[in-house]
C-alpha positions in Angstrom: 1.0 -22.2 -12.3 -0.5 -18.6 -12.4 2.4 -17.9 -10.4 4.6 -19.5 -12.3 4.0 -17.9 -14.8 3.9 -14.8 -13.8 7.2 -14.6 -12.1 9.2 -12.7 -14.3 6.5 -9.9 -14.9 5.8 -9.6 -11.4 9.4 -8.6 -10.4 9.1 -6.5 -13.3 6.5 -4.2 -11.7 7.8 -4.4 -8.4 10.8 -2.4 -10.0 9.0 0.1 -12.3 6.9 0.5 -8.8 9.6 1.2 -7.2 11.8 2.4 -9.2 9.6 5.8 -10.5 8.7 6.5 -6.9 12.8 7.2 -6.2 13.2 8.6 -10.1 9.8 11.1 -8.9 10.6 12.2 -5.1 14.1 12.9 -6.3 13.2 15.5 -9.5 10.8 16.7 -7.0 13.1 17.3 -4.7 16.3 18.7 -7.0 14.0 20.4 -9.8 10.7 21.0 -8.7 10.0 24.7 -7.0 6.5 23.3 -5.3 4.1 26.2 -6.2 0.2 25.9 -4.5 -1.3 28.1 -7.1 0.0 25.8 -9.6 -2.4 22.5 -10.8 1.2 20.7 -11.3 2.0 20.9 -7.6 -1.4 18.9 -6.6 -1.2 16.6 -9.0 2.7 15.6 -8.2 1.6 15.4 -5.1 -1.1 12.8 -6.2 1.5 10.8 -8.2 3.5 10.6 -5.0 0.7 9.8 -3.2 0.0 6.5 -5.7 3.6 5.8 -6.1 3.8 5.3 -1.4 0.7 3.2 -2.4 1.9 1.4 -5.1 5.3 0.7 -2.7 3.1 -0.6 0.3 1.6 -2.7 -2.3 4.6 -4.4 -4.0 5.2 -5.5 -0.1 2.0 -7.0 0.4 2.7 -9.3 -2.9 5.5 -9.9 -1.5 3.6 -11.5 1.8 1.9 -13.6 -0.7 5.2 -14.8 -2.5 3.9 -13.2 -6.1 6.1 -10.9 -6.9 8.9 -14.2 -7.5 8.8 -18.0 -7.1 12.3 -17.1 -6.4 11.6 -17.0 -2.5 15.1 -15.2 -1.6 14.4 -12.5 -4.9 10.3 -12.2 -3.6 11.6 -11.3 0.0 14.3 -9.4 -0.8 12.0 -7.1 -3.4 9.5 -6.9 -0.7 11.9 -5.8 2.3 12.8 -3.1 0.0 9.9 -2.0 -1.1 8.4 -1.6 2.4 11.5 0.0 3.9 10.6 2.3 1.6 7.6 3.8 2.3 8.3 5.0 5.9 11.0 2.0 6.9 8.2 -0.1 7.6 9.3 -3.5 8.5 8.7 -6.1 6.7 8.2 -9.2 9.1 6.4 -7.2 11.3 4.0 -6.4 7.9 3.9 -10.4 7.0 3.0 -11.5 10.5 0.3 -9.1 11.3 -1.4 -9.7 7.4 -1.5 -13.1 7.7 -3.3 -12.6 10.9 -5.8 -10.5 9.3 -6.4 -12.9 6.8 -6.9 -16.1 9.1 -8.6 -14.2 11.4 -11.0 -11.2 8.9 -13.1 -8.4 10.9 -12.4 -10.9 14.7 -11.0 -9.7 17.3 -7.9 -11.5 16.6 -7.4 -9.5 13.6 -5.2 -6.5 13.8 -7.0 -4.4 11.2 -9.9 -4.9 12.1 -11.8 -2.2 14.7 -15.2 -1.8 15.3 -15.1 2.0 15.6 -15.8 5.3 13.4 -12.9 5.8 10.4 -10.7 8.3 12.6 -10.9 5.7 15.9 -10.1 2.4 13.3 -7.4 4.5 11.3 -5.6 5.6 14.9 -6.2 1.6 16.2 -4.9 0.8 12.1 -2.0 2.8 12.4 -0.4 1.9 15.9 -0.8 -1.7 15.1 2.3 -0.9 12.3 3.9 2.7 13.8 6.8 1.7 15.6 9.2 4.1 17.9 12.2 3.1 15.3 10.4 4.3 12.6 9.8 7.4 13.2 13.3 7.5 14.8 14.6 6.9 11.6 12.5 9.3 9.5 13.0 11.9 12.1 16.6 11.0 11.3 16.5 10.2 7.4 14.6 14.4 7.1 17.3 16.1 9.5 20.1 14.6 7.1 18.1 15.2 4.4 16.9 18.4 4.7 20.9 19.0 4.1 20.6 18.5 1.2 16.7 18.9 -0.6 14.6 22.5 0.7 12.9 21.6 3.9 9.2 22.5 1.8 10.6 20.5 -0.9 10.5 17.5 1.8 7.7 18.8 3.5 5.3 18.3 0.3 6.6 15.8 -1.8 8.2 13.4 1.0 6.1 13.3 4.7 2.9 14.8 3.1 2.1 11.8 0.3 3.4 9.3 3.3 0.8 9.9 5.3 -2.4 10.5 2.7 -1.0 7.5 1.0 -1.6 5.6 4.4 -5.6 7.2 4.3 -5.9 5.5 1.0 -5.0 2.3 1.9 -6.4 2.0 4.9 -9.8 3.5 3.1 -9.7 1.8 0.1 -7.8 -1.6 1.6 -9.5 -1.9 5.1 -12.4 0.8 6.1 -15.1 0.2 3.2 -14.4 -3.3 2.7 -14.5 -4.5 6.1 -16.7 -2.2 8.4 -20.3 -3.3 9.0 -22.3 -6.2 9.3 -21.3 -9.4 6.5 -24.5 -11.5 5.5 -23.1 -15.5 6.7 -22.7 -16.5 3.8 -20.2 -13.7 3.3 -16.9 -16.0 4.5 -14.3 -13.5 3.3 -16.7 -10.5 5.9 -15.6 -8.2 3.2 -17.1 -6.1 0.2 -16.2 -4.8 -3.0 -16.2 -1.7 -4.8 -18.4 -1.2 -7.9 -16.5 -2.6 -11.3 -14.8 0.0 -12.4 -11.5 -1.1 -13.4 -10.1 2.6 -14.1 -11.2 4.0 -10.2 -10.0 0.5 -8.8 -6.6 0.8 -10.0 -6.8 4.6 -9.4 -7.6 4.0 -5.7 -5.8 1.0 -4.5 -4.5 -0.6 -7.2 -7.4 -2.5 -7.3 -7.4 -3.6 -3.9 -10.7 -1.9 -3.2 -11.7 -5.4 -5.2 -11.1 -6.7 -1.8 -13.5 -9.9 -1.5 -11.6 -10.8 -4.7 -8.3 -10.7 -3.5 -9.6 -12.5 0.2 -11.2 -15.4 -2.2 -8.2 -15.7 -4.3 -4.9 -14.4 -2.2 -2.6 -15.8 -4.5 -3.3 -13.7 -7.6 -1.3 -10.4 -7.6 -2.0 -7.0 -7.3 -2.6 -6.7 -11.3 -4.7 -9.6 -12.3 -7.3 -8.7 -9.5 -9.4 -7.1 -12.1 -9.8 -10.8 -13.3 -11.1 -12.0 -10.8 -13.9 -8.6 -10.2 -15.0 -10.2 -14.0 -15.5 -13.6 -12.5 -17.5 -12.1 -9.5 -19.7 -9.9 -11.6 
C-alpha cells in the first residue's frame, strides 16, 4: 500500500532532483565565474555536490522499485539518474546493491571491506568505477570544454561528483557498517542520532541506515519516519 500511495510523489521527487541538478549545473557552467574569495562559490559547490548525491539516491530508490510502481518508468528514471552521475551503469549498481542487502557486512558484500577509511573507500570505488565510465567522462569533458570554461567544468562538474562519492561512502557505507555489531543486530548496521535536518543534509536520511536495511521498501524521503519508530 505504501508504494502505491506514494508512486507519483516518488516520480516527482526524482524529477525535481534531476532537473535541479541540470539547472544548477547549466547556471554554474554558463553564467557563473568562480571566485575563490567568494562564499557563494563554495556554497554552489556544496549544492551541486548535494544534488549529485541526490542523483545517486534517486537511482538507489529505483533499484528498490520505489520511484514508481510502473516498472518501466521506475527503471528508466533510475537509469537516467545513474547515468548523469558520471555515467554509472544502472544494471551494475542494481546487481551489486542487492548483494549488499543480501550479504551485508560479509565477504560476499561488495560494499564491505575490513580496513581504514581510505583503504575501504578505494575498495568501494573499485567495485563500481569502470574503464568505460572513465572514457565517457574524458570524452564528455573534452567536448564540453569547447563550450564552457575549463575552470567551471573542473569546479562545478568534476569536483562535486568526486566529493559526492565521499559523502555517499562515509554516511551510507563506512559509518553505518564499520566495526563490530552486536549479535542481535540483524542488519549489521548502525544509525546516526536523530536529527532530521542533519540527516537530510548529510545523505538524504541514509545516515538512518539501520532503518533503511530494516525497511528497504521505504523511500528515502520517508526514512525519517522509520527513525521515529526506533527512537
